[in-house]
Every structure is written in structure tokens, then in C-alpha cells.
C-alpha angles and dihedrals in degrees: 000000000000113000114248111253091232091058091053091048091051091049092051090047092053091047091051090052091050092052092046092052091046092048091055101032103047097055090046093051093046091050093049092047089052092051093043122179124080099342093066093034092056092048093049091045089054090050090049091053092048092046092052090049090052089050089054091049089056089052090050089065088062090050094255108131105200123202091259100184095051094047096045092050092048093048092053092042092056090059093047090047090055089054091051093047106029099179119078092230090058094039101048101069099048090041090054090047091051092052090048091052090048090052094048095045091046090054092051093046091046090052091052100040108024109035125194094297097058101064099261094175092052091044093056093042095052092043092056093039094054092052092048097040094057108012099047092043094051091044085076090070094075090035091055092041091058098041095099091054096041093049097034094240091145139027119255097258090059098042094108095055091039093055092046090050094054093051088046091066097072092033094054095042091049099045099037091045091048092049092050091048092049094049096046093042093054093044102043111358125105102185123256104133099098107346096176093051107031111003096188096058112102137189088242088060091048094055092043090049093051091048091050092048091049090051089049088054090052092049090049091052091051091053096040092057091077101028096045105033095173101038112132102236099092101159128071089217090056091048091051090048091052089050091052092049089051088049089058089048091051092053092049092048091050092049092046093057091043088055091053092048093047091053089050092045096234135126097214132026091226145326104253094122115046110237092005104067123223137340092269091051090058099037102036095107092042091060085073103029099050094058091039092054091050092049092048094050092046090051092053090045090053094052097037 
């Protein structure tokens, strides 16, 4: 069957929107990551709040009305807290306290406004989940950005490039792996990875994505050698292994968001980015790879 001309025009229009958003967004994000501090923290906090709100909109479609305001504020606050306390040891205790307060307040509000007939348990659960799913994950952006300073991997004059380089590890592994998976999946894949969640994802795409993520880890290691002279990943094999692990995380993050959207019966989580969908559609894989990158680097730091 010959594709309808209108369908091709719409596809080209969507592709143009995607490129336009990427052309503007990527340089802005790179510049803010270089600067560090509150500029990037405020942007990421805003994305965390929007992502949590999208998560609650998905829950609405299953008739679970989350306590949106509480969850959105907590998601953004977790990112800002990470900027205030940029080492995990300093961040963990107040972050846990904040989540505890969110849980307790959500329970009280649910008792007063929901009652037993309006799914109070599910309301509280999704409210806390949305804040953690997006807010806690994105809190690792400032934590990663400040790792070179906190752990003395770089001298003060190179802190800006060092911080950008650390955050680039999960970003590169995620996006290069995803691009490789998309290309190989379209060319040779026939589905089969998780047909009930994301029918188009194939095992061919998985292996291509892991290879792309591993190569991204190698490329990161080659660059980090000069910009982060005392970072703990000293072997190219270790860097490739980290990249591959992040590739696995990216696939799981993508599938997790696809599962939420499939339950809600929607194609995109939102429409914040023209041609790209919502915040969750763009950051789904990063919700897994940002924390995983931090954990991997901390593990190598501990054994170095």
C-alpha cells in the first residue's frame, strides 16, 4: 500500500520539530551544565516538577487522583536539596526526611479529602511514587555535576569542565545507545523484547544499544583522562562495562515509562516538547541511568 502523502507530510513536520527542539535545547543544557550551580539546578527542578505532574496525569486515567501540588513541590525540592548538599552523604538524610514528610502529609490530606471510597492508599502511593520517580532521579544531576569537586578529581580551575564531563557519562551512554538501538531496530529488528509493553522493541535493538552505550563509555574515558585527572575509572574495559550497564538501565527506564503509558492508554506522557512528547518521554531512560552512573562512579571511587 502506498503511504498517503498527508502522512508523509505529518512525519516530516514532526521530524522538523524534533530537530528544532534539539538544536535549541542541547546547547542550552550544555551551557548550563558547564556553569553549574543554581542555573542548572532550577532548570532540572522545573523538569522534575513537570515530570511528576505528567506522572499524576497518567494516574488520573486510571481514576487515581494524586495530590498533585504536594508531589510536584517535593519532586522539585529534591533537586534543589541536592544542589544545596551536593554529596550523597549530606543529601541522603534530609532527602529521606522530606520523603517521610511527604508521605505523612499525603496520608493526612487523603484522610480529609478522599475518604475510604476514593482510593486513599493508591492516592498516597502514586503521590510519593511520582516525586521519587522523577525528583529523586533528577536530583542526581547536581550530585553528578559536583562529584569532581566533592571527591577532588579535578583542580579548581577545571571544575566547570570536570562537572560537565561527569554528567556527560550517563547522557552519552543513554543517547548514543538509544540512537544505535533505534537504527538497528528499524533496519533489522522485528520486535520480541517486550511485546505487551513496547511491541516495536527488538533484541537486535537491545544488543545494538548496549554496544553503542559501551562505545560511549570508551569515548567518555578517553575524554575524561585529561579533564578529570584523578577520576577513579582508570581502565578502558571498566569504562566500556559502565557504559554497557548504563545501556541496560536506559532500556529498563524506557520500558518502565512505556508500561505506565500503556496502562493509561496514551502514546505520549505530555506535549511539552514539540515532536518529542512530554518530559517523561525525554527523560524516561535517564531516570535509571543518572542514579546508576552515580552508583558506578562511587563504587570505583570506593575501591580505587
